[in-house]
Backbone as CSV, one residue per row, in Angstrom:
resi,resn,N_x,N_y,N_z,CA_x,CA_y,CA_z,C_x,C_y,C_z
1,MET,-8.652,2.057,21.331,-8.087,2.779,20.363,-7.389,1.627,19.311
2,ASP,-7.537,1.941,18.017,-7.137,0.992,17.099,-5.600,1.235,16.807
3,SER,-5.099,0.284,16.162,-3.532,0.313,16.096,-3.075,1.377,15.096
4,ALA,-3.792,1.730,14.035,-3.305,2.904,13.252,-3.500,4.232,13.929
5,THR,-4.524,4.437,14.732,-4.642,5.558,15.498,-3.528,5.679,16.586
6,GLU,-3.193,4.595,17.159,-2.111,4.591,18.018,-0.790,5.035,17.499
7,ILE,-0.555,4.606,16.247,0.621,4.964,15.523,0.531,6.420,15.139
8,GLY,-0.676,6.880,14.741,-0.833,8.312,14.375,-0.566,8.613,12.932
9,ARG,-0.566,7.591,12.117,-0.358,7.630,10.605,-1.396,6.899,9.990
10,GLU,-1.865,7.441,8.687,-2.801,6.678,7.894,-2.133,5.307,7.210
11,PRO,-2.640,4.264,7.013,-1.995,3.053,6.564,-1.181,3.371,5.335
12,HIS,-1.654,4.215,4.346,-0.905,4.380,3.118,0.424,5.257,3.579
13,GLU,0.269,6.004,4.470,1.545,6.760,4.868,2.544,5.918,5.564
14,ILE,2.054,4.935,6.255,2.975,4.013,6.865,3.710,3.073,5.795
15,ALA,2.818,2.695,4.808,3.392,1.896,3.772,4.282,2.746,2.803
16,LEU,4.139,4.069,2.761,4.889,4.990,1.907,6.270,4.958,2.589
17,LEU,6.249,5.152,3.862,7.639,5.222,4.693,8.322,3.900,4.567
18,GLY,7.639,2.744,4.492,8.208,1.385,4.593,8.573,0.861,3.250
19,GLY,7.772,1.229,2.349,7.928,0.461,1.003,7.991,1.254,-0.281
20,GLY,7.802,2.467,-0.110,7.892,3.396,-1.258,6.341,3.392,-1.868
21,PRO,6.185,4.152,-2.934,4.917,4.349,-3.632,4.122,3.208,-4.064
22,PRO,4.938,2.078,-4.536,4.089,0.881,-4.843,3.384,0.371,-3.466
23,ALA,4.013,0.510,-2.389,3.414,-0.081,-1.179,2.247,0.785,-0.714
24,ALA,2.162,2.141,-0.870,1.132,2.967,-0.657,-0.014,2.520,-1.462
25,VAL,0.268,2.522,-2.764,-0.880,2.075,-3.841,-1.412,0.717,-3.439
26,THR,-0.446,-0.268,-3.091,-1.102,-1.580,-2.605,-1.919,-1.431,-1.480
27,VAL,-1.813,-0.713,-0.329,-2.523,-0.548,0.685,-3.884,0.250,0.437
28,ALA,-3.858,1.145,-0.499,-5.027,1.881,-0.983,-5.910,0.941,-1.683
29,LEU,-5.418,0.066,-2.445,-6.233,-1.066,-3.100,-6.889,-1.907,-2.280
30,VAL,-6.108,-2.334,-1.211,-6.618,-3.251,-0.128,-7.747,-2.566,0.617
31,ALA,-7.632,-1.196,0.996,-8.634,-0.488,1.618,-9.898,-0.487,0.775
32,LEU,-9.812,-0.290,-0.548,-10.833,-0.156,-1.547,-11.417,-1.569,-1.741
33,HIS,-10.715,-2.477,-1.661,-11.188,-3.908,-1.756,-12.048,-4.281,-0.531
34,LEU,-11.607,-3.957,0.588,-12.338,-4.102,1.842,-13.767,-3.361,1.865
35,LEU,-13.696,-2.313,1.388,-15.006,-1.453,1.102,-15.882,-1.909,-0.076
36,GLY,-15.495,-2.840,-0.823,-16.191,-3.367,-1.853,-16.363,-2.352,-3.107
37,ALA,-15.228,-1.532,-3.184,-15.234,-0.400,-4.168,-14.552,-0.832,-5.374
38,VAL,-13.702,-1.842,-5.473,-13.023,-2.363,-6.615,-13.221,-3.912,-6.833
39,GLU,-13.119,-4.145,-8.029,-13.091,-5.644,-8.477,-11.991,-5.874,-9.374
40,THR,-11.597,-7.243,-9.418,-10.527,-7.630,-10.339,-11.174,-8.016,-11.694
41,GLY,-10.333,-7.986,-12.725,-10.741,-8.328,-13.970,-9.625,-9.190,-14.670
42,PRO,-9.640,-9.315,-15.985,-8.669,-10.186,-16.584,-7.349,-9.515,-16.561
43,ARG,-6.202,-10.437,-16.654,-4.844,-9.982,-16.730,-4.500,-9.134,-15.568
44,ARG,-5.131,-9.311,-14.416,-4.744,-8.609,-13.194,-5.157,-7.024,-13.236
45,THR,-6.100,-6.749,-13.914,-6.667,-5.424,-13.803,-7.579,-5.243,-12.748
46,LEU,-7.761,-3.967,-12.397,-8.790,-3.490,-11.369,-9.588,-2.545,-11.936
47,CYS,-10.794,-2.466,-11.404,-11.807,-1.464,-11.784,-12.851,-1.012,-10.751
48,ALA,-13.043,0.228,-10.669,-14.151,0.614,-9.683,-15.525,-0.086,-9.885
49,THR,-16.082,-0.358,-8.788,-17.460,-0.817,-8.907,-18.447,-0.194,-7.958
50,GLY,-19.654,0.227,-8.356,-20.595,0.910,-7.536,-20.160,2.310,-7.191
51,PRO,-21.016,2.928,-6.293,-20.685,4.219,-5.892,-19.477,4.361,-4.972
52,GLU,-18.917,5.637,-4.839,-17.886,5.901,-4.074,-18.235,5.684,-2.625
53,PRO,-17.535,4.901,-1.794,-17.825,4.766,-0.331,-17.831,6.047,0.290
54,GLU,-18.720,6.371,1.332,-18.530,7.570,2.017,-17.363,7.663,2.961
55,GLY,-16.915,8.729,3.184,-15.730,8.905,4.190,-14.403,8.469,3.659
56,LEU,-14.369,8.275,2.206,-13.095,7.853,1.744,-11.961,8.907,1.674
57,GLY,-10.741,8.499,2.218,-9.740,9.435,2.251,-9.288,9.978,0.954
58,PRO,-8.535,11.047,0.927,-8.046,11.709,-0.294,-7.203,10.614,-1.245
59,PHE,-6.287,10.095,-0.681,-5.347,9.226,-1.397,-6.212,8.080,-1.889
60,GLU,-6.858,7.237,-1.121,-7.735,6.265,-1.600,-8.754,6.779,-2.691
61,GLY,-9.277,8.042,-2.489,-10.248,8.585,-3.462,-9.487,8.793,-4.768
62,ALA,-8.247,9.272,-4.702,-7.538,9.621,-6.035,-7.190,8.167,-6.693
63,VAL,-6.919,7.110,-5.826,-6.658,5.843,-6.677,-7.922,5.342,-7.275
64,LEU,-9.096,5.510,-6.492,-10.401,4.942,-7.096,-10.736,5.711,-8.263
65,ASP,-10.567,6.924,-8.365,-10.895,7.817,-9.417,-10.286,7.314,-10.740
66,CYS,-9.065,6.880,-10.569,-8.080,6.384,-11.797,-8.879,4.901,-12.206
67,LEU,-9.514,4.326,-11.560,-10.102,2.942,-11.930,-11.382,2.948,-12.488
68,HIS,-11.811,4.068,-13.046,-13.080,4.037,-13.738,-12.830,3.404,-15.162
69,GLU,-11.584,3.099,-15.501,-11.190,2.279,-16.692,-10.251,1.236,-15.994
70,PRO,-10.338,0.021,-16.615,-9.473,-1.075,-15.932,-7.901,-0.656,-16.107
71,LEU,-7.217,-0.781,-14.952,-5.820,-0.722,-14.866,-5.211,-1.742,-14.052
72,THR,-4.019,-1.985,-14.167,-3.190,-2.845,-13.224,-2.700,-2.051,-12.240
73,ALA,-2.306,-2.700,-11.020,-1.572,-2.121,-10.048,-0.458,-1.137,-10.473
74,ARG,0.279,-1.772,-11.244,1.600,-1.105,-11.740,1.239,0.077,-12.660
75,GLU,0.284,-0.131,-13.336,-0.223,1.154,-14.220,-0.641,2.287,-13.231
76,LEU,-1.428,1.909,-12.187,-1.716,2.878,-11.281,-0.557,3.674,-10.657
77,VAL,0.425,3.077,-10.277,1.591,3.674,-9.687,2.135,4.709,-10.663
78,ARG,2.124,4.564,-12.008,2.566,5.432,-12.770,1.670,6.423,-13.255
79,HIS,0.410,6.334,-12.897,-0.734,7.260,-13.402,-0.293,8.700,-12.780
80,THR,-0.614,9.502,-13.642,-0.288,10.975,-13.252,-1.088,11.510,-12.104
81,ASP,-2.295,11.125,-11.961,-3.133,11.653,-10.717,-2.566,10.910,-9.498
82,VAL,-2.155,9.614,-9.608,-1.659,8.888,-8.517,-0.319,9.529,-8.064
83,ARG,0.545,9.994,-8.958,1.818,10.502,-8.578,1.534,11.820,-7.847
84,LEU,0.626,12.603,-8.312,0.231,13.798,-7.559,-0.275,13.502,-6.255
85,ALA,-1.153,12.501,-6.034,-1.573,12.114,-4.725,-0.499,11.642,-3.769
86,LEU,0.381,10.984,-4.313,1.712,10.561,-3.615,2.587,11.856,-3.052
87,ALA,2.644,12.743,-4.042,3.357,13.962,-3.708,2.688,14.773,-2.547
88,LEU,1.373,14.825,-2.607,0.648,15.455,-1.528,0.761,14.664,-0.245
89,ALA,0.714,13.199,-0.278,0.868,12.450,0.912,2.098,12.532,1.583
90,ARG,3.295,13.121,0.722,4.489,13.286,1.332,4.554,14.423,2.181
91,ILE,3.741,15.470,2.005,3.928,16.815,2.725,3.851,16.575,4.170
92,PRO,2.873,15.928,4.758,2.867,15.845,6.328,4.030,15.047,6.802
93,LEU,4.696,14.143,6.021,5.627,13.238,6.384,6.990,14.105,6.274
94,ALA,7.080,14.920,5.354,8.314,15.751,5.313,8.215,16.897,6.456
95,GLU,7.037,17.396,6.751,6.844,18.292,7.868,7.231,17.696,9.222
96,ASP,7.141,16.408,9.219,7.451,15.824,10.569,8.912,15.249,10.582
97,GLY,9.691,15.627,9.541,11.069,15.300,9.484,11.221,13.873,9.143
98,LEU,10.515,13.152,8.432,10.514,11.788,8.096,11.091,11.527,6.727
99,LEU,11.238,12.511,5.988,11.725,12.290,4.555,12.965,13.255,4.398
100,GLY,14.041,12.767,3.852,15.311,13.455,3.490,15.141,14.103,2.160
101,ARG,16.049,14.948,1.900,16.351,15.655,0.634,17.611,15.094,-0.005
102,PRO,17.661,15.061,-1.429,16.721,15.784,-2.289,15.628,15.195,-2.754
103,TRP,15.412,13.913,-2.592,14.305,13.279,-3.318,13.170,12.743,-2.307
104,LEU,13.133,13.425,-1.169,12.031,13.040,-0.104,11.918,11.586,0.138
105,ARG,13.076,10.982,0.327,13.072,9.570,0.672,13.049,9.486,2.213
106,PRO,12.533,8.382,2.744,12.504,8.085,4.261,13.948,8.224,4.768
107,ASN,14.012,9.025,5.854,15.446,9.117,6.402,15.617,7.949,7.435
108,ARG,16.707,8.195,8.191,17.059,7.141,9.229,16.000,7.031,10.371
109,SER,15.515,8.307,10.662,14.459,8.234,11.718,13.231,7.659,11.189
110,ALA,12.799,7.799,9.987,11.689,7.113,9.506,11.885,5.534,9.405
111,ARG,13.099,5.032,8.985,13.396,3.723,8.847,13.369,3.080,10.372
112,ARG,13.857,3.745,11.246,13.868,3.278,12.623,12.300,3.220,13.228
113,ARG,11.542,4.203,12.870,10.140,4.209,13.288,9.390,3.143,12.742
114,VAL,9.611,2.809,11.473,8.761,1.647,10.768,9.226,0.257,11.390
115,GLU,10.504,0.120,11.703,10.970,-1.080,12.304,10.395,-1.269,13.673
116,PHE,10.301,-0.240,14.393,9.696,-0.158,15.744,8.171,-0.564,15.599
117,TRP,7.580,0.043,14.605,6.088,-0.241,14.507,5.815,-1.780,14.012
118,ARG,6.878,-2.252,13.248,6.760,-3.777,12.836,6.981,-4.568,14.213
119,GLU,7.882,-4.224,15.127,8.030,-5.041,16.238,6.915,-5.015,17.195
120,ARG,6.275,-3.737,17.182,5.170,-3.540,18.227,3.788,-4.088,17.607
121,HIS,3.792,-4.257,16.446,2.630,-4.816,15.628,2.958,-6.053,14.689
122,PRO,3.381,-7.147,15.083,3.889,-8.297,14.451,2.804,-8.748,13.555
123,LEU,3.170,-9.598,12.499,2.247,-10.210,11.587,1.371,-11.023,12.275
124,PRO,-0.209,-10.788,12.285,-0.922,-11.828,12.962,-0.609,-13.206,12.541
125,ALA,-1.045,-14.046,13.559,-0.785,-15.480,13.372,-1.946,-16.053,12.406
126,VAL,-3.204,-15.518,12.657,-4.259,-15.886,11.773,-5.111,-14.734,11.446
127,ARG,-6.008,-14.886,10.343,-6.854,-13.714,9.999,-8.006,-13.650,10.651
128,HIS,-8.527,-14.671,11.464,-9.874,-14.691,12.046,-9.778,-13.605,13.145
129,GLY,-11.022,-12.794,13.129,-11.223,-12.053,14.174,-10.480,-10.557,13.974
130,LEU,-9.834,-10.352,12.871,-9.191,-9.061,12.546,-10.301,-8.061,12.037
131,THR,-10.009,-6.909,12.497,-10.918,-5.836,11.797,-10.294,-5.290,10.584
132,ASP,-11.090,-4.559,9.705,-10.459,-4.016,8.480,-9.349,-3.239,8.725
133,ASP,-9.223,-2.334,9.856,-8.228,-1.533,10.294,-6.962,-2.340,10.511
134,ASP,-7.111,-3.462,11.332,-5.961,-4.371,11.534,-5.466,-4.905,10.331
135,THR,-6.368,-5.342,9.384,-5.848,-5.883,8.169,-4.971,-4.814,7.359
136,LEU,-5.456,-3.642,7.381,-4.650,-2.610,6.545,-3.330,-2.281,7.212
137,LEU,-3.366,-2.228,8.497,-2.083,-1.880,9.283,-1.110,-3.115,8.926
138,ALA,-1.607,-4.379,9.054,-0.702,-5.572,8.777,-0.209,-5.450,7.277
139,VAL,-0.938,-5.139,6.411,-0.465,-5.155,5.042,0.699,-3.907,4.986
140,ALA,0.248,-2.705,5.510,1.028,-1.634,5.346,2.582,-1.923,6.100
141,LEU,2.594,-2.690,7.119,3.753,-3.072,7.826,4.446,-4.217,7.217
142,HIS,3.819,-5.210,6.866,4.419,-6.478,6.522,4.251,-6.905,5.021
143,GLY,3.615,-6.148,4.273,3.679,-6.301,2.840,3.164,-7.598,2.405
144,ASP,3.905,-8.219,1.512,3.600,-9.534,0.925,3.107,-10.704,1.891
145,ALA,3.937,-10.645,3.000,3.777,-11.629,4.040,2.222,-11.645,4.579
146,ALA,1.694,-10.281,4.749,0.329,-10.061,5.364,-0.577,-10.408,4.116
147,LEU,-0.337,-9.937,2.904,-1.318,-10.181,1.769,-1.464,-11.671,1.632
148,ARG,-0.413,-12.436,1.686,-0.611,-13.945,1.423,-1.287,-14.557,2.552
149,LEU,-1.259,-14.121,3.756,-1.868,-14.566,4.946,-3.371,-14.197,4.961
150,LEU,-3.552,-12.875,4.687,-5.006,-12.188,4.987,-5.860,-12.104,3.674
151,LEU,-5.272,-11.845,2.592,-5.915,-11.763,1.436,-5.478,-12.414,0.162
152,PRO,-5.297,-13.782,0.389,-4.466,-14.409,-0.690,-5.034,-14.456,-2.057
153,ARG,-6.471,-14.466,-2.174,-7.142,-14.541,-3.486,-6.948,-13.202,-4.105
154,PHE,-7.298,-12.264,-3.331,-7.417,-10.810,-3.943,-5.924,-10.628,-4.472
155,ALA,-4.988,-10.651,-3.646,-3.703,-10.417,-3.839,-3.129,-11.054,-5.087
156,LEU,-3.662,-12.326,-5.301,-3.160,-12.930,-6.509,-3.917,-12.516,-7.678
157,ARG,-5.128,-12.266,-7.692,-5.863,-11.831,-8.768,-5.583,-10.424,-9.268
158,ALA,-5.044,-9.551,-8.243,-4.833,-8.280,-8.420,-3.383,-8.028,-8.717
159,GLY,-2.513,-9.097,-8.665,-1.051,-9.063,-8.966,-0.272,-8.302,-7.957
160,LEU,-0.759,-8.317,-6.645,-0.286,-7.541,-5.662,0.890,-8.262,-4.998
161,ALA,0.864,-9.558,-4.816,1.715,-10.391,-4.149,2.303,-11.514,-4.935
162,ASP,3.533,-11.707,-5.103,4.174,-12.705,-5.840,4.297,-14.013,-4.939
163,PRO,3.717,-15.058,-5.263,3.806,-16.326,-4.366,5.227,-16.666,-4.054
164,GLY,6.195,-16.366,-4.975,7.525,-16.827,-4.651,8.489,-15.784,-4.019
165,ALA,7.808,-14.706,-3.555,8.656,-13.461,-3.052,9.079,-13.801,-1.623
166,PRO,10.098,-13.290,-1.269,10.564,-13.519,0.180,9.518,-13.231,1.244
167,ALA,9.571,-13.810,2.251,8.530,-13.740,3.433,8.890,-12.625,4.365
168,GLU,9.907,-12.169,4.369,10.450,-11.169,5.462,9.381,-9.926,5.448
169,GLY,9.148,-9.330,6.520,8.208,-8.093,6.554,8.724,-6.944,5.778
170,GLY,7.661,-6.264,5.121,8.138,-5.097,4.443,8.440,-5.191,3.098
171,HIS,8.458,-6.518,2.433,8.594,-6.642,1.022,7.408,-6.568,0.226
172,PHE,7.344,-5.724,-0.736,6.051,-5.543,-1.655,6.614,-6.050,-2.963
173,SER,5.823,-6.887,-3.573,6.023,-7.342,-5.034,6.087,-6.310,-5.944
174,LEU,5.281,-5.263,-5.868,5.123,-4.287,-6.830,6.396,-3.424,-6.824
175,GLY,7.314,-3.511,-5.845,8.580,-2.793,-5.773,9.706,-3.713,-6.587
176,GLY,9.397,-4.863,-7.118,10.351,-5.478,-7.914,11.264,-6.286,-6.976
177,GLY,12.369,-6.865,-7.409,13.130,-7.757,-6.722,14.248,-7.054,-6.026
178,ARG,14.483,-5.732,-5.822,15.504,-5.031,-5.335,15.205,-5.107,-3.809
179,SER,16.376,-4.937,-3.129,16.376,-4.890,-1.616,15.609,-3.642,-1.329
180,ARG,15.244,-3.608,0.054,14.278,-2.726,0.559,15.047,-1.269,0.600
181,PHE,16.452,-1.246,0.810,17.073,0.001,0.941,17.256,0.663,-0.495
182,ARG,17.566,-0.236,-1.585,17.712,0.348,-2.838,16.362,0.710,-3.424
183,TRP,15.156,-0.008,-2.911,14.062,0.407,-3.452,13.589,1.762,-2.938
184,TRP,14.018,2.142,-1.573,13.691,3.370,-1.043,14.165,4.498,-2.034
185,SER,15.485,4.253,-2.310,16.096,5.161,-3.324,15.544,5.302,-4.614
186,GLY,15.395,4.232,-5.394,14.920,4.374,-6.736,13.479,4.825,-6.810
187,ALA,12.626,4.101,-6.063,11.296,4.437,-6.176,10.944,5.853,-5.896
188,TYR,11.346,6.445,-4.736,11.258,7.935,-4.559,11.604,8.714,-5.679
189,GLU,12.885,8.552,-6.190,13.293,9.289,-7.335,12.316,9.161,-8.445
190,ASP,12.094,8.025,-8.866,11.079,7.830,-9.946,9.713,8.386,-9.860
191,SER,9.336,8.373,-8.640,8.003,8.983,-8.244,7.920,10.424,-8.374
192,VAL,8.986,11.033,-7.899,9.163,12.368,-7.975,9.198,12.962,-9.334
193,SER,10.085,12.269,-10.080,10.502,12.704,-11.501,9.453,12.261,-12.480
194,GLY,8.573,11.331,-12.171,7.743,10.732,-13.027,8.271,9.700,-14.028
195,ASP,9.569,9.392,-13.718,10.267,8.470,-14.744,10.137,6.994,-14.368
196,TRP,8.953,6.424,-14.659,8.698,5.006,-14.504,8.864,4.218,-15.679
197,GLY,10.102,3.692,-15.838,10.426,3.128,-17.104,10.322,1.576,-17.085
198,SER,10.878,0.874,-17.980,10.812,-0.597,-18.156,11.780,-1.146,-17.058
199,GLY,12.510,-0.643,-16.293,13.339,-1.025,-15.337,12.543,-1.635,-14.143
200,HIS,11.246,-1.194,-13.940,10.379,-1.557,-12.894,9.592,-2.628,-13.110
201,ALA,9.800,-3.767,-12.393,8.876,-4.914,-12.613,7.390,-4.623,-12.690
202,ASP,6.942,-5.331,-14.349,5.608,-5.339,-14.412,5.386,-6.825,-14.037
203,HIS,-12.288,-9.304,-0.607,-12.846,-9.334,0.570,-13.675,-8.126,0.626
204,ALA,-14.224,-8.112,-0.539,-15.217,-6.933,-0.253,-15.750,-7.258,1.107
205,GLY,-15.324,-6.455,1.992,-15.759,-6.616,3.387,-16.613,-5.443,3.867
206,GLY,-16.080,-4.448,4.523,-16.729,-3.386,4.998,-17.069,-3.604,6.379
207,GLY,-17.134,-2.571,7.188,-17.566,-2.745,8.548,-16.144,-3.046,9.410
208,GLY,-16.311,-3.074,10.651,-15.159,-3.119,11.592,-14.714,-4.519,11.779
209,GLY,-15.430,-5.683,11.431,-14.906,-7.024,11.822,-14.797,-7.952,10.578
210,GLY,-14.678,-7.276,9.386,-14.586,-8.194,8.008,-13.266,-8.192,7.476
211,GLY,-12.268,-7.827,8.339,-10.872,-7.866,7.641,-10.321,-9.289,7.405
212,GLY,-10.956,-10.227,8.037,-10.337,-11.678,7.837,-10.847,-12.264,6.641
213,SER,-11.867,-11.854,5.940,-12.356,-12.402,4.759,-11.753,-12.098,3.475
214,ASP,-11.606,-13.042,2.544,-10.905,-12.656,1.393,-12.083,-12.878,0.287
């Protein structure tokens, strides 16, 4: 049984609970990169490449659909179609009692669950031998720390990880410099309302065993 199946959540859902909308988009981009479905371009842009992979999930599919023109990861988080996909991704989380009102932010139960998952699935010591599923789960749970270890070149070219960002688990550079708890509050309110203003900081692998390649 792979780790994500054991947890019972898709990687982007895990990231959404632990790091907000930018974390979910980051994980979706990593998934698409591992499938060879996106490539990086100038000024940290990303663009779809080749046919859509078979079996792509709805959230990753929505992100890929937006990349038929070059966009940065931060532009993706603000994209109308991605905000809609994020709203749909919240539905099963809310139904399971993991999001509080009024802004559908992760509640105490969700935060405890994410911390438990991080302890149960610590950051790998090396990237050799990891499957793509292992790589996605590590990024979903450990953010920048996993990106710098497992996908350093892609993360840098795509603007997903800041080399000078804190190394603790759960920090995502797309979330800006705020603490994790303040990010939960601000990011969810902005994502639900669509108000992404200037206050927010601007391995093509495939297969089960390619996650260690960058």
